[in-house]
N, C-alpha and C positions, 0 to 999 in steps of 0.2 A: 245239531250238537249243542250249541250255546243255548238255544231256547230250553233244552232239557236240563242241563246243568247249573244254568245261572239263573232261574226263575227268582230265587230269593235267598238272602243270606241266612235266615232262621224262620221257621214256621211258626215260631212263638213270638216274634218281634215283628208285628205289622209295619213298622216304619224302618226296618232295616233295609239298608241299599248295599249291603256288602257284595251281592252278586253283581249288581250293576256296577258298582265301583271297581270290582276287579276285571270287568270287561273295558270299562274307560281306561284303566291302568294298563291293561293290554294294549289297547289302541295307542295310547301315550308311548308306550315302549316301541311299538311297531313303527310309529312316526320317527322315533329316535334313531331306530335302525337305519330307516331310509335316508335320514341327515348323515349318519356316519358314512352309509355307503357313497352318499354324495360327495362327501368331504374326502373319503379315500380317492375316488375317481377324479376328483379335481387335482389332487396332489399328483396322482398317477400322471394325468395329462400335462401338468407342469413339468414333470421329469421328461417326459417323451419331447415335449416342446423345447425344453433346455438343451437335451441331448441332440435332437435335430439341428437346432441352430449352431451348436458347437461343431458337428460334423460338417454342415454347410460352410461355416468359417475355417475349418481346417482344410476343406477341399480347396480353398483358394490360397493356400500356402504354396510357396515355390518349393517345387519336388520334381527332381530329373529333368530340369530344364537343359541341361547340357548332354543329355542322352541323345542317340540317333537311331533312326531306322525302327525296327520291330520293338524294340525295347522302350523307344520313346512314344511310340503308339500305345504300348502297355501302360506307361506312366499316365498318359492321357486319359485312357479309358478307366484307369485305376481312380484318379482322382475324380472323373465325371461320376462315376458309380457311387462314389463315397458321398457326392453331393446328392445324388439320386436317393440314396439311403437316408441322408438328414432330411430332404424334403418329405420323404415318405413318412418319417417319425412326426414331422411336424403336422402333416396331415392327419395322422393317427391321433394327436392330441386334440384336432379339431372335431374329429368323429368321437372321441371320448366325451368331449364336452357336450355334443349334441345329446347323448346318452344321458348325462347328468341333468341337462334341462328338461328332457323326457320324465326323468324320475322326479324332478322338482314339480313339475307340471301335475303329475300323478298324484304326489302326496299333497299338494294344495287343494287339489280337486277333492280328494277324500276328507280333508280337513274341513272344507265348506259344507260339504254333505252331512258331516257329522256334527258340525255346529246345530244345524237345525234340529236334529233329533234330540241332542243334548239339551237344547232350550225347552223343548216340549217336555222331556222327562224331569227336568229340573222342576218346571212349574207344578207338574203332577206331584212329585215329591213334596213340594212345599205345600200343596193342597191336601194331600194325604196326611202328612205331619199336623197340620193345623186342625184337620176335621178329626184326626184320632185324638189330639189332646182336647178338642171341644166334647167329642164323644165320652172320653173318660171323665171329664170335669162334670158333664151332665149325668154320667151314671152315679157318681159320688153324691150328686145333689139329690138325684132320684131315690137312691138307697137312704139317704139322710130323711128325706121327707116321708119316706115308708116308716122309717123308724117313727118319725114324730107322730104320723097318722096313728100307728099302732098304739103308742104310747097314750095317746088321746083318747083312743077308743077304749083301751083298758081302764084308763082313769075313770072314763064314764060308767063303764060296767061295774067297777068297783063301788061306785057311789049311787048306784040304782036305788037304794033304800032310803036315800035322803028325802026329808019332808021339805026342805026348802026348794021351793020350785024355781026360784032365780038361778040358784047354784046348779041346779040339774040343767035348766036351760043354757046356763053358761057353759057346762061340760059339753053338752049336745052341740052348741054352737063352735066350740073349739074343735070337736072331733070332726064335725062337718067341714069347717075350714081346713083341716089339715087333710081331710080325704080330697078336697078340692085341689090343694096345692101339690098333693102326691100325685093325683091324676095328671096335672099339667106337667109336673117333673117328668112323670111315666111318658106323656106324649113327646115332650122335647127329646128326651133320652132315645125313644123309639125313632123319632125322626132323624136324630143324628146318626144313629146306628144304620138307618137305611141311607142316608146321604153318604156316610163313609163306605158302605158296601158297593154304593154305584161308583164313588172314586177310585175304590179299589180294583173294581172291575175294568174301569177306563184304565187305569195304571197298568193292570196286567195285560190288556190288549195292546197297548202302547209298548209294554216292555216286551213282548213278544216280537212285535214289529222291529223294535231296536235290537233285539237279539239276533233276528234274522239278517238286518242290514249291516250290522257289525261282523257278524260272521262272513257275509259276502265281501265286506271291505277287507277282511283279515285273508280271506282266500285270495283276492286281487292282489292285495300286497304281497303276500308270500309268493305268489305267482310272478309278480312284478320283480321283485327281488332277486328271486331265480332267474328270471329272464335277463335282467340287467347285467348279473354276473356272467350268465352265459354268452351273451352278446360281447361284453367286455372281454372274456377269453376268446371269443371267435376273432375279434379284432386284433388281439395279440398274436394269435396264430397265424392269422392271414399276413400280418406284419413280418413274422418270421418266415413264412413262404416267400414273401415278397423280396425279404432281403436276401434269401438264398439265392434266388433267380437273379438279383442284382449281382451277387458276387459269383455267381455262375459265368456272367459275361465277363468279369475280371479273369476268371480262370480260363476260359476260351482264348481271350487275348494273349494271356501268358504261354498258354500251349502254342501259339503262333511264333513266339520269340524264337529266333535262329542266331544263335551266337556267331556261326561262321558268316551269315549274310551281314550281320551288323559289323563284323570286323572289315569284310570287304567293302561294304558301303563306306566305312570310315576311311579305308585306304584310298578308294577311288575319289572321294571328297577332299582328302587332304594330301594326296601323293605330291610329290616334287621332282619325280623323275625315275626311270627305270636304270640309268648308268650313274655309277658312283663318280664322284670327281677324280682326276687324274692325279697320279702320284707326283708330288713336287720333287724334282731331282736336286741332288746336292751340288751346288756351285761353289768351287773354290775361288775365294776372292782373289788370291794372289795369281792364280793361273790366268785370271781374268785381266791382270795387269800386265802379264808378260807382253812384250813386244812393244809395249808403250814407251818404254825406255831403255835403249840398248845398253847403256852404261850402267844402269842399275838392275840389278836382279835380286829377287826375292824369292825364297822357298820356304815351304813349310816343313815342319818336323817329319813329315811323311815322304818328303821327296828325298831321293838319293843325293841330290845336289846341295842339299841343305848343310852348310856348315859355318858361313859366316856373311857377313854384309860387305860386298865389295862396292868401292866408289872408283 
């Protein structure tokens, strides 16, 4: 695909590199996409790690320490599973960073391979541009020398009737010299065209190889980015499944909570006895004093004998 559509920017400009430049820009944009995804995954890994550490720290907090029996076990399992979830997210962060490292290695490998090709193409571009300029300059020189030759020959032909032999010999010598100079310019121009054609063919051959290599790299990059995002999604999906399994353990222990058993356990643990304390009877103070002093009698307001104090 790339070989067909990026052969050259313009068929009229031999030195144009627009097709090649477009491919290189495509590669640079692709490399930028790799870096952007790497940074995205690094930040996601940091989020997962921070979240995991916060959960582990949270699981160490005091929670339900005064509960008993089945509910106490539920609290213990609840905190332990929350810690497990935190550890799982920390491991997820590590797995994500491993994928980032793979993507970085892939990007650098492509960069190194592309550098070699770019170096060869840049040298060929420079050679082609230099020979193109040399060829165009030699063409101008050749055309000018041809004009000088034609002018010298025309001048000689116009003066064939001259009787001055020296003047004729001078014109003939000039025409002959102009022809030699034109012939040399023709030879140089032809040689430069041949050399430029050879360099152009070398450039085209290398350009085809470069297009094929860059196309292969682009295919691998697209596949690699797609696969990285796929693995990323799978890791997150697996984490959700693992978390749900962990939470299921909490749900299971919660299902085993028995309110009646917890109440009975508390009673058995803290019971103080089955019989309540006896009722304290009413004891009249003055009744208790009767008989202690026969000459002194005291009565309460409730007694029928209560009227006055006797001595």
